[in-house]
C-alpha positions as CSV (number, residue, x, y, z in Angstrom):
1,M,-1.5,-10.9,15.1
2,T,-2.9,-10.5,18.5
3,E,-5.5,-8.0,19.4
4,K,-2.9,-5.6,21.0
5,N,-1.2,-5.6,17.8
6,K,-4.0,-4.9,15.2
7,I,-3.3,-2.6,12.3
8,I,-5.9,-2.5,9.6
9,V,-4.7,-1.3,6.2
10,E,-7.2,0.1,3.5
11,A,-6.3,0.9,-0.2
12,T,-8.1,3.0,-2.7
13,P,-6.4,3.2,-6.1
14,Y,-6.8,5.7,-9.0
15,F,-5.9,5.6,-12.7
16,I,-3.8,8.7,-13.6
17,A,-4.7,9.4,-17.4
18,E,-2.7,12.5,-17.9
19,Q,0.5,11.0,-16.8
20,S,-0.1,7.7,-18.8
21,A,0.9,6.6,-22.3
22,P,-0.8,3.6,-23.3
23,E,0.9,3.7,-26.8
24,K,4.2,3.4,-24.9
25,D,2.7,0.8,-22.2
26,R,3.0,3.2,-19.5
27,Y,0.0,3.1,-17.2
28,V,0.2,5.4,-14.0
29,F,-1.7,4.8,-10.9
30,A,-1.9,6.5,-7.4
31,Y,-3.4,5.1,-4.5
32,T,-4.3,6.3,-1.1
33,I,-3.5,4.0,2.0
34,T,-5.1,4.4,5.2
35,I,-3.5,2.6,8.2
36,T,-5.5,2.4,11.4
37,N,-4.3,1.2,14.8
38,K,-7.2,-0.9,16.0
39,G,-5.1,-2.7,18.7
40,T,-4.4,-1.9,22.3
41,V,-0.8,-0.9,22.1
42,P,0.9,2.0,20.2
43,A,3.0,1.0,17.2
44,Q,5.2,2.7,14.7
45,L,5.6,1.6,11.0
46,L,9.5,0.8,10.2
47,N,9.4,-0.7,6.8
48,R,7.5,-1.4,3.8
49,H,7.3,-4.3,1.3
50,W,5.3,-4.3,-1.8
51,L,4.7,-6.9,-4.7
52,I,3.4,-5.0,-7.8
53,T,2.3,-7.5,-10.5
54,D,1.1,-6.6,-14.0
55,S,-1.3,-8.6,-16.2
56,N,1.7,-10.1,-18.0
57,G,2.9,-11.6,-14.6
58,K,5.9,-9.1,-14.4
59,V,6.6,-8.6,-10.6
60,Q,8.2,-5.5,-9.1
61,E,9.1,-5.9,-5.5
62,V,9.7,-2.9,-3.4
63,R,11.1,-2.7,0.2
64,G,12.2,0.3,2.1
65,D,12.2,2.2,5.3
66,G,8.7,3.6,6.2
67,V,6.0,5.3,3.7
68,I,6.9,8.6,1.7
69,G,9.7,9.3,3.9
70,E,7.9,8.9,7.1
71,Q,7.8,6.3,9.9
72,P,4.3,7.0,11.4
73,Y,3.7,6.4,15.1
74,L,-0.1,5.2,15.8
75,K,-1.6,5.3,19.1
76,P,-4.8,3.1,19.5
77,G,-7.6,4.5,17.4
78,E,-5.3,6.7,15.3
79,M,-4.9,6.4,11.7
80,F,-2.4,7.6,9.0
81,R,-3.1,8.3,5.5
82,Y,-0.9,8.8,2.5
83,T,-0.8,8.8,-1.2
84,S,1.7,7.1,-3.6
85,G,1.9,5.8,-6.9
86,A,2.8,2.8,-9.4
87,I,3.7,2.6,-13.0
88,L,2.7,-0.4,-15.0
89,E,3.3,-1.7,-18.4
90,T,-0.2,-3.2,-18.7
91,P,-3.7,-1.7,-18.1
92,V,-4.4,-4.0,-15.2
93,G,-2.4,-5.1,-12.3
94,T,-2.5,-5.9,-8.5
95,M,-0.6,-4.6,-5.4
96,Q,-0.2,-6.3,-2.0
97,G,2.2,-6.4,0.7
98,Q,3.1,-5.7,4.4
99,Y,4.3,-3.0,6.8
100,T,6.6,-4.1,9.5
101,M,5.6,-2.6,12.7
102,H,7.2,-2.2,16.0
103,S,5.1,-1.9,19.3
104,D,5.5,0.1,22.5
105,E,5.9,-3.3,24.2
106,G,8.9,-4.1,22.0
107,D,7.2,-6.6,19.6
108,N,7.8,-6.6,15.7
109,F,4.9,-7.6,13.8
110,N,3.7,-7.2,10.2
111,A,0.7,-5.6,9.2
112,Q,-0.7,-7.1,6.0
113,I,-1.9,-5.0,2.8
114,P,-4.6,-6.8,1.3
115,Q,-4.3,-7.2,-2.4
116,F,-5.9,-4.4,-4.4
117,T,-6.4,-4.2,-8.1
118,L,-5.0,-1.5,-10.3
119,S,-7.1,-0.9,-13.4
120,I,-7.9,1.9,-16.0
121,P,-11.6,2.8,-16.0
122,R,-13.9,0.9,-18.4
123,T,-15.7,2.7,-20.9
124,L,-19.3,1.9,-21.3
125,H,-20.9,2.0,-24.9
């Protein structure tokens, strides 16, 4: 990734207790993603590729066009934020992946989504 094609991805996960059913091994998480173009060339997000891993080692692979039905176009300095979700069979897991971007100069490049943890909140006694 060059400085002209520099996309920064940040994630903030949340546990959704009211949609979860631990007795049925159903743990629902939401996450807010912020995508910022820190490069010098406008770029559009074309595709997503996620690896979602639960604490049993089960991996879900998700590929698709855009995010939440959109393919955001980001000029230098612009950001795009969206919220989505994942369902795990365990109370802890991880997500990571990449977005395929297309720059105005005709380059396709990947913006890495750093691994983040999905975890139910811990209760202190």
